[in-house]
N, C-alpha and C positions, 0 to 999 in steps of 0.2 A: 423446286424439283420434285418431280412425280415420285411418290412412295410407292416402291414395289410391292407386290403382293404375292402370296403363295399361288402356285398354278391351280386352275380350278379342277383338273382331272389328273390323276396319277394312276395309270393302267395297272391292274394287279399282275403280279409275276405269274407266268403260265408254265406250269410243270411239263417238261418235254420227255415223253416216254419213248420216243422214236429211236434213241440210241442207247436203249436200256442195256444192250448186251455189252457195252464198253464201260459202263459205270460201275465204280467200284462200291462196295456196301457202304463205306462212309461218305459217299457224294451223292448229289442230286443235281440235275441239269434243269435250268429254267430259261425261258425266253423272256427277255426285258424289252421295254419299250420306252423311248423318251417321252417326257411329260409335255403337256401343252405349254407353250410360251406365250400365250395370249395376254397374260398380265405382266410380262416382263422376261428377260432371258434367265435361263436355268444356270445355276453355278455348279452343282454337283449333286450326286445322289448318294444315299446310304443304302446298303443292303442289310436288313435287320433280321436276325434269327431269334425266335423264341422256342425254348424246348417245351415239349408237349407236357411235361409234369410241372411247368412253372406254376399253374393255378393251384394245384394241391399243395406244393411245397410252401408257397407263400401264404396261404391261407392256414396252413398249420403253424407257420412260424408267426404270422401276424394276423390273428383271427379278426381284429377289429379294423384293419386297414382295407382300403378299397383297391380292388385289382388294377383298375387303370391308373391309379395314382401310384402304385408300386412299380408298374411297368414303366410309366412315364419317368418316375424318379430314377429307374435304372438307366434309361437312356440319357436323361439329362446329365447324370454323373459322368458319362463318358465324354461330355463336352467340357469338362472341367480341365484346366491347363494341368493341374497337379496330378489328376488321373491319366492324362494323356502321357505324362512323363514316365509315370510307374508303367502304364500300358506299353510304351515303346522299349523301356529297359527290360521288361520281362515278356516281351511279345512271343517268345517261344514257349510260353507255357502251354502245357497240354491240357488244362482244364479250364474250359470256358465258362463264363458266367451263364446263368439262366436266360438272361437277355443280353445279346451282344450285337455289335455292329461288325459284320463279316468283311465289309469292304467299302471304300469310298471311291466312287467312280465319277470322273469329271464329265461335264456336259458333252464335250467333244468326243471323248472315249466312248460315252454311251451311244452317240450317234454313229460312230464308226462301227461299233459292235453290232447295232441294229441293221446297219447297211450290209454287214456281213451276213451273219445268220442269227444275230440276237441271242446267242446262247451264252450263258454264264454258269459256271460250275461252282456250286456251293458245297464247301468241304475239301477244297483241294489242298489244304494245309499250307497255304502260301500266305506271306505276309508282305506282298508287294502292292497292296491296295491302300497306298497312303498311310501306312503304319498300322492298319488294323489287321488282325489275325483272321484269316478264313479257316477257322478250326475245322478239323475233320469231324463229320458226324458220327454219332453212335449208330451202329448197325440195328436194324429192326426197331426204330424209335420214331416216335411221332414228334413232327416239328411243325412251326408256322413261319412263313416268310413273308416280309413286307418291304416295300420300296418307299423310302421318304426322299422327296425332291425338294431341293432348296432353290429359292429365287435368288439371283445375284443381288447383293447389297448395293445401295447407293452411297454407303459410308456414313449414314446417319445413325448408325447403332454400333455398341461395342459387342452385342451378343446376337447371334442368329436367332435366338428364341425370344427377343424382345417383340412385343406385339401390341397393336392398339385395338382395343375394342370401341364400338361406335361412341363418337362424341367425347372420347378421352384423349389424353396426351400421348399416350403410347403409340408405337408404330405398328404397321400391319405385321401379321405373322408371315415369316419368310418361307415357311415349309408347309408342304401337305403330304398326306399319306395315302398310299394305296390300301385297298382291302387285303386281308390276309389270305394266304394260299396254305392250306394244310396239306402235309404230305408225310409219308412213312418210308424211311430208308430200307434198302434191301437188308435181308439177313446175311450174316457173315458166312462166307465159304469155309468148309472144313478142310483143314491142311494135314490132318493126322489120321492114320488108320488105327492108332493104339485104343481108340475108345472101345473097340470090340462090340460086344453086345450092348454097351452102355447107350448106343445110339437109340435104343428103343424107349429110353427114359424122356427123350425130348417130345416125341408125339404123346406119350402118355400125360406128360405134364401139361402139354398144350391142351389135350382133351379135358383134363381136369380144370384148367383155369377157365376154358370156355363154358364147362357146365356150371361152374361157380358164377361166372358173369350172367349166363342165362338165368340162373336162379335169382340173382340179385335184381336184375331187370324186371323179372316177373313180379317179385315183391315190391319193387318200387312202383310199378304200374298199378298194382292192386291198391297200394296205399294212396297213389295219386287220385284214383277213381273214387276211393272212399272219401277223401278230402273234398273233392270237387262236387260230391253230391250235395253238400251244404255250404258250398263257398260260391261266391260270385266273382265275376271277371274283373280283370284290370281295365283301366281306362283305354279305350280303343279296340277292345275285343268286339267280335262279330255280333254276338247275342247277348241280351241282358235279361235276367230273370228276375221278377219282382219279388220282394220279400213278402211273407204273408203276415208278419206281426204289425200291429197298429195300422191297419189299413181300413179306411172307411169309404164306402162308396166307390171302391176300386182305386182310389188315390191314396198313397201312403201319406201320413201326416208328417209335416215338417220336422216336429219334434221327435218322432219315432226314429229318426236317423240323426238328427243333430245333437242328440243328447245320449249319454250314457247314464247309468244310475250313479247318483252321488253317494257320499259316505253314509247316508241315511237309508240307503237302499231304494231310493225313489227317483225316478227321472224327474228333474225339475222341468215340467211341461207347462205349456199354456193351458190352463183348464178350460177355457172357452173353445180353444181348438180341439182339446181332447173330447169335449162333449159333442161338438158339432161336426167334426171331421172337416179336413181342408177341403173336400169336394163341394161342401155347401158354404164355405166362407167367402166373405168379401174379399176382394182382390188385395186389400191392404192388409189381410190377415196373413197371408201365406207369401213366404219369401219367394217361392217359386210357382206362381199360379199355373195350373195345368187346366187347359181348355177341355171342355166335356169330350170333344172329339178325340182327345189324346189320352183320356183315362184308361188306366191299364188294369185288368183283373188279376187277382192273385194267382200266381204261378204261371202266367202266360208268357210265351215267348215272344220277344219283340222282333220287329222287322229288322232284317240285317242292315247294318249301317256300313257304307264303305269305309274301309280303314285307311287313313292317310298314308302317303308314301313313307317308307321306313326312314327314319332319321337314325341311323346307326352311329354310336359313339366311335368314330374312327380316328381322325386326326387329332382330337382334343386329347384322347387317352392313348393314342397310337396303337389301338387294338383292332383297326379295320372293321370287318364285319363282325367281329365277336363281341358279344354285350355280356357284361356281368348281370346276373339275374337280380332285379330289384323287385321283390315281390310286393304286392299291395299290402298296406298296413292296416290291420283291424282297428277300429276307433277305439276299442278298449286298450290297445297297446300305444295308442298314437302319443300320448303325453310322455310314456317312458322312452319311446323311440326318439322324440325330440330332445329329450334331456340327454340322451346318449350322444347325439349329433352335437350337442352344445359343449360337450367336454373339451378342454384345451382350447377355450376361446373359438368355438364353433369350427373346430378342426374337422369333425365329421361332416358338417354341411359343406364346408370348403371342398373336401375330397369328392363327395357325392356330386356336387355342382359343377365341378371341374371335369368329371367324367362324361358330362353330357355334351354331345357334339355342338360346338358353337354355332354351326350353320354355314351357309353359303356352299352347300354341296350340290345344289341343283342350278339350273341355267336361269338367267335373268336378263335375255337379249332385249326385251322390251325396255327395260330400265336403262340399259346401257346404250340404247340407240341414241345417236346424236340430237335427233329431233326431240327426245324426251328427257335428257340430262338435266335441263333447266328446272324440270318439274319435281325433281328430287330434292328435299331439304337437305340431306345429308348424302354425299357422294357414295359412302359405303354401306348405305342402308337401302336395299333395294327390294324389289317385288319379284318373287319367284314367277316363272312363266306358267308353271302347271296350276298355280292356285290364285294367280292374280284376278282382280276384278275387272273384267273388260266392259268398257263403256260403249255405246253405240258410236259408230264411225260417222262424223258429220261431214257431208258433202263429199264423201270419198277421199278426204284429206288423211293421208298416213299420220299416225301419231295421235289422232284425236280421240282413239279409244283407250288411250293409257292414262291411269292414275296410279300413284304409289300406294296400292292397297292390295290386301290379300283376303280371301275367304279363310275362315278358321272353323273347324268343326267344333261342335259342342258335344256334351254328353248326349248320346243317342239322338243327335240332331246334325246333319251335315249343313255346313255353312250357316251355323248359328251366329257367327260374328263376322264383322269386317274390321281388320286391324289396319289402320292407315296412319300416315304421318300427319302432323299439324298442318292444315292448308296453308299454303303460300298464296299471295296476292294473285299470281298468275294461274293458280289452281283452284281459285274460289268457285268458278263456274263448274269446273269439273267435279268438284266436291258435291255441289248441290244437284249436278246432274246424276250423280251416283246415288245419292239419297233417294232421288225421284224414281230412277230406274229400277232399283233394287227393292223399292217398296218399304224402306226403313222408316220406323216411326220414333226411333230413340237414338240420340247422339250422346256418348259419354265422353267427356273431355277430362283429361286426368292431368292438366298442367295449368299454370297461370300463363297469362300472355307473355309476361316477363319474369324471369327469376335470375337473381344475381347479376342484374344489369344486362342480361342477355335476352333477346327475343327468342321465346320458345315456340310461339304460334302466333299468327297473325289473326285478327279478329275478323271472322268471316260471317258474321250476323250483324245486323243493325242495332245501334245502342238505343234507337227510339225510331218509331215510324216504320217505313218500308224501304227496302232497296231491292236493286235488280242484279242478278248475277248470271250472265250469259242468258241462256233459255229459260232460266228460272225467273219468270217475270217480276213475281212479288215475292219477297221474303220479308214478312211484317212481324215485329215483336209484340206479341199481345199481352205477355205478363212476365214478371221476374219476381222471384222470392229468394231472398238472400237469407241464408242459414248460417250457422257457425262454421260448418265444415264444408258445406257445398251450396251452390246456387242452381236453382231450377228456372228454366226459361220455357215458355211456350211460344212456338213460332207457327206461322201459316205460310205455306208455299204453294205456288201455282205454276205450272208449265205454261209457256207462251203457246197460245193457240188452243188451250184446253180449258174446259169449263171446271173441271175437278179442282177442289181446294183440299189440301191435306194439312192436318196439324201435326207438328213435330214437337217432341219433348227433347229439350237440350239440358242435360244435367252436368254441371261442372264441379269437380271435387277440387276444392280450393286449399285443402289442410295438408296436402303433400308437401313436406319441406323441401326447400331449395336443394339440399344435399342429404342423401341417405334415404331412409324410410321413416314413416310415422312411428312415434314412440309406442302407440297402441293401435291395435287393429280395430277396436270397437266402432269408432266413427266411420271407418272405411266399410265395415259391414252393414252399418245403418244406411250409408250411401248406396251400397249395392242391393239392398233390400227395396229401397226407394226405386232404383232403376227397374228392378224386376217387377214391382207393383205397377208402375206407369207404362211399362211396355206392353202393348196388346198382344195376345197369345197368337193372333194370325198375322202379326206384322212380319216385314223382312228382317234381314239380320240386324242386330245390334251394332251400330257403328262406334268404334271405340278409338279413341286416338290420344296421344300424349304429345311429345315433340316429334320424336322419331317414329313413334308407333310400334315400339318393340319392348321397352322396359316396363313402365308402369301398366301399359296396355296388356303386356303378357301377364303380369301380376293379377290384373283384374279378371281376365278370362280364366286363368288357372283356378282362382278361388271360386269363381261362379261355377266352373265345371265340377269341382270337388264338392261343393255343397249341393249342387244338383245330383251328383252322384249319391251323396250320403241319404238322400230321400229314398232310394231304392236298394241300396246296398250297405254293408256294414264295414266297408273298407275304403281307404283312399290310396291314390297312387299318384302323388305329386311328381315324382322322378319321371314316370311314364307319360304324364300329360305334358310337362314341359319338353320332353322328347318329342312328342307328337306335334306339339305347336311349332317347333323349330323346323319341322319338315314341311311346314306350310308357309312360314315367314321367318326370316333369318333372324337370329340373335334374340329371339322372344325371351323375355325375362333377362334383364341386363347382364351381360356376360363379363364385364370387368370387376365384379364383386359379387359375394354371395348374398348380400344384404337383402335383396328383393326375394330371394329364395328362401331365406329364413322368415321373412315376413309373410310369405304365403303359408308356411307351416303354422305360424302363430296365429294367423287369421282363422285357418281351418280348426285348429284347436280351441281357439276362443268360441267359435260357433258351436263346437261340440259340447264345450263345457257350460255355455250359457243358454243354448237352445232358443226358442222363440218365445218371447215374452211381450212382443207388441201387438196390441189389440186396436181395432177401430174405435175411435172415441164414442161413436153410438152404441157399442157393445160393452162398454166399460161396466155398466151396471150388471149384466149377465156374468162378466168375467169376475168381478167382485164377489158375487154370490157363489161362484164355483170355488174361488179362493178361500171363503170363510168356512167351507166344509171341512171337517176333521178328517184327515187321512187315516185310513184303518189300521195301517201298520205302525206309524210313528205316533199317532194320537195327538197330533197338533194340527193347526190349520195350515192351509197352502201358503198363506201370507208368511206364516213364520218359517216353513220350509224354504221359501224363497229368500227370506233374510238370512237363514242359516248358510244357505248355498252361497251367499255373498263372501262369508268369511272362508270358504274353501278355495276361493280363486286366488291365483297367484299373480303378482304384478312385477313387471320389470322396471328398471331405473328408479328403484326406491332407496337408493343410498341417501343417508342423511349426515354426511361427514362435516358440513359447514355448521349445521345446527348444533352439533355435539362438540365443536371445537371448545377447549377450556375458556376462551375468551368470550364465547357466546352462551354457554350454558346458563348463566344467570338470566338471560333474556327470555328463557323458555318458561312459561308459567307451569306447564306440565312436561316432565321430561320424555314422556312417550308420545307427545303430541307435537311433532316438529315437521317442518317442510321438507319435501325432497330436495336434493341438490339440483335436480333436473328442471325444476319450475319454480324455485323460490324466487321471491322479490328481492332484487339487488338494489340497494341504496347506493348513491354516488358517493365515492370518497371525497371528503372535503378537508382541505388543508387546515381549517380552523378546528376541526374535530378530531376525535381520536381514530386511529386507523381500523378499530374494530366495529365502527359504526355503520358499515355497509351491510350488516345482517339485520333482517326482521323476520320475525316468525309469521310469514304471509306467503301466499302464492295466488297466482292469477287463474282464473276460470273464464273460458269462453262461453257465452250465452248461446242459446239455441237459434235465436233469430237476429233481427237487425239491431238489437239494443246495445250491443257490445259486450264488455266483460265484467266479471266480478273480481273483487280482490278480497280474497278471504283471509282473516287473520284472527289471532287470539286477542282476548281482552287486554289492553295495555296494562302495564305494571308500572310503578314508580321508576324503575330503572329504564324503562323503554318509552317514556312519554315523548322526548324529543325525537326519537326515532320513528315513533307513530305519525307524528305530524309532518315529519319530513318525507315520509313515505306518501302521505296525502298529498303533500305539494309536489314532489318530484313526479308523480304519476297523474297529476292533473285531476285528482278526484274532488268532486263537489258535493257528494252525497255519502253520508255515513249511516248505516242501519246497525243499531245495537239491540241485541235480542236477549239481554240479561239485565237484572238489576245489579248494583254494585255489590251487595250482599245478599245471599240466599243460604238458607239452613245454617246460619250463624257463620259462614264462611266468606271471605272476599271473593268475588267472582271476577271483579274488574275494578280497577281504580277509577276514581273520577277525573278523567284526563281533560276536562273543559272548565273554563272559568264561569263565574255566575255574573259578577257585576262589573268588574273592571278587567282590562286586558292582562294576559300573561305571556311571558316570553318562554318559548319551547325551543331551546337551542338558537339557531338563527332566525326562527320565525316567531311572530306574535299572533296569538289567538284572542281576538275581541269579541265578547258577546254582543248580539245585536237585538235578538228577539226570541221570545219563548212562548210556545202555544201549547196548552193542554187539550189534546183531543181525547176522544172516548177510549181508544185502545193504545194510543201512543202519544209521546211528547215530541214536539217538533221544535228544534232549536236551530237558530241561525247564528253563524260566526263570520267574522271577516278574518281571513288568513293572510298575513303580510310577511314579505321576505325583508328582514332588516339585517342580514349578515354584514359583517364588516367589509367595506369596500363596494357595497351594492348601492347604486344611486337611483336605481329605476323606480323605486316605490311600488313594485308590483303587489297586487292584493287579488284575493279571490273570495266570494261568498261560498261558504260550506254549510249545507243543511243536514242536521243531525236528526234522525228518527229513532227514538227509543221506545221499542215495543214493551208494553207493560202487563199483557195479558197472559204470558207464558207462565204457567204453574211452576213451583220450585221443584215439583217432582212430576215425572211423567210428561205427557203432551197435552196440548188443549183438547178439551171435550168437543169444541166446535172449531171448525176452520173458518168461519165467517169473518172474524176480526183480522185474522192473519192474511186472508186473501185481500181484504181491504187494504192492508198495509202494503202488500206487494203491488197492488194497482196504484196506490197513491205515489209510491217511490218512482215507479216508472212514468207515471204521469208527469211528476215533477221534472224528471230527467229529460223527458220530451219537450215539456213546457219551456224550459230554460235552455234548451240547446246544449245539454252537457254531453261532452264526447267521452270524458275519462271514465274509468271503471267505477263501479259502485263498491264502496268498501262494506263489507259484512262481517261482524263478529259477535261472538258470544262470550264464553269464558275461554274455552279450550280452542274455539275456532273450528270445531268438528261437527258436533251434534246439531244444535239449533241452526247454526251457520249453514251446515249441510241441507237441512230441511228448506230453509228459505231459498237457497239457490236451486235446489233439486225441483221445488215446486214452481219456481219461476220459469225453469226450463220445461217442465212438464206442461204447464199452461200454454207457453209459446208454441210448443209443438202441436198441441191440441188446436190452437188458433189458425196455425199456418199449414199443418200437414193433416190435421184431423185424426190423429193417432195418439195412444197413450202407451208409455213403456217405462214404468216406474223402476223396474229392476235394472234395465240397462242405463237409465239416467243416474241411478246411485253408483252403479258400477263404474261408470265414467268418472264420477266425482272422487271414487276411491282410488282411481289411477293417478289422480292429482294430489290426493292427500289421504293418509289412512284414517279409518274410522269415520269418515263423513257419513252423516246420519247414523248416529251412534248406537241405538237400540231398536228393537222391534216395535215399540210403541210410536216411535218417530217414524219408522217404515210404514206402519199401518196408517199413520196420521197422513201421509202422502196420498194414499188411496182414497181415504175419506175426503180430503180436501179437493182431489180432482173431481170426485162425484159431486161434491157441493158446488164446485165451479160450473159443471155442466147444467146443474139445476138451476143456477142463478143467472148465468150469461148466455143469452140467446146468440147462436151462431158463433160462439167461441170468441166474441170480440173483446178487446181490452183496449179501452180508449187511452 
């Protein structure tokens, strides 16, 4: 059964002044028109009246509520059965609500009315409109009138207001709204002559009110002009004025806008960038490289940019053409603004997001054409006609110019992006033709091919070698680099009959969860920076797609637009940006939940708080020299300021409820060093063991490259020996790295959890020593780990290699990183040599300090090898989102920089065998 949908267009009611002489002061006459029945028959209409003072009254009563939310709630209440009973019982009430339904008109009655004269009198004080009161209007009062049209239900819903967002299980929305018509009723006629000379008071009072209003308007105008002198525009405005602060060579530095000052009064900036200016930096330095042809001088006025068609919050918030002002947010107030929106379980985010028009208020005739329907991955995700990407027509065949894709404007750059769906097998050729014709050099893929056993996108590139897609004669895969959160591919394409060969970068973000949004935005920001770095400045639009090309794609574009804006302005306008995007492609930023909207805010705030700390590996020495200088105000080095700034950052999903349960507290070596509930290692329950043995003070960390994950844990205690070895067994670990001695400074740091001469049983496992080798900086032990639990007859066993690093001093950090780098190299060489797939277990005593250094340095080195960049700050920040206090003190933090420098000096071309 076809699911009916709301009508595409509902005409705005037209005020009729032609019969003004017969209209009483409490009435107004409007001409109404039936709505389009293109998407299904119409059931009925509502005539909705909103009093002119509704905005003022509601904001006075509910200063923190959203206007659209309040009006929507007022109308929704009038659909409640209990409300209807009360309404009908007291329908002769003379006090109308601020928002009310004046009449319900059936579709047949509307057609008859339109065939006659189309006139409807608002305020005739009748209650014959299906039980609704057409209350008389107040004389000389401003009102707004709107028509809501309802499609006829097919019986699949209980409530007319059930709706279905793209790819969800709910139904299409059954109603659509017209824009509002504002009008003012006539003044009341005087019926008594007893007033005498008092009639003079009326004009005098009116003149006084007019004078006051003029004075208020003048004051308001002067105040706005004063503010606008030092204020920049919102997203989508016509002109953009560059800020004068922190600009070098005509190009604002990235950190000048991505950072406010931290608690120590200093912006946590990239010193290398600060010294050199982003105009002279290599492309890998700048999150948003600006070509020399586009550099802007301080104070210049940019060329006008076409403003996208307005996307007014109408049907979503039932306010038609009226929009609640959402001013741009200064970056200094962004954190507080987000905290306010988070109150009451993101109630503010939900209200603000729901007030944005969901979309589909423009035409999409090409998408709905019969010849093109099979090219749409989802029937209700279409490409607007006014912004679609037209392909060249092939051999004059109708429909060959269609692809489900839309141009999206960026910050100060029309058609900066193309948002499209994940290609289908029947659209592979069209997709590659679009890449060629638009001159695009970068494809951003924000989905996996399959998620939750559902195909999200078909593979439109070759796994190896070359393939042909329509007129794109050759698409060859040159290189693939798999990283922890994304995969980079280099492709080469050539159009049939042409000599030109082009290189395309394909970046696929693989860490977006199947459901919801990422826990932390930092990996996504790293991915975004890589996209911007690799995309040539003179290339065509960045092509971005997920599955439908609206949710994750919308989030990607909004975040990029806001970060680009922050390079030139001190404000962000996420609300306005999402609104603008939805005027160019429907449903941009998933509409069935505010999660992506919240994620966008978190990502922008994360960029503001952390700034640019990534440098090219070739410039690390210069960067280190700048960081070692003493800041004049704080009196400490830049490295120490970076480390201090880490402690000021706030993380989400940091609840540690399981670790602090009474049954588990004795398993924690330190009460304040416990894993988060969100990423802790879970042991399988075993019927032969206590029900409390599912907990281990451990968590998993993803590596930067192809080598897999680490399992970070505390040093085992006597109470957790069996759990430790069971964790090693269940997670298929074959390498353990120990970064402490059993005793240091007269205190036990870790129990000796391995046997020396004969095997020892640890719960259902037996650990048998095989060999021991004393190396210069570490001891290598080999064990056989066997499963001998009751009822197990498989005789499974595994060889586990144990590296104990012996060169870490009892206090501070090593003076030289040479032996530590050798350890990291040997561990990963062993893993590669023996084909080990499971994670590497790393522990010290608490599982935070030295453990954090080992994992952080391994990730830093791998990024240097694969991406040729260094970002110590972000690496440690990422680890701290997984476990508190990873890399515990400034000495360890400085050791990371020192080790990275020594690695560069010792290993040519950043190779790690």
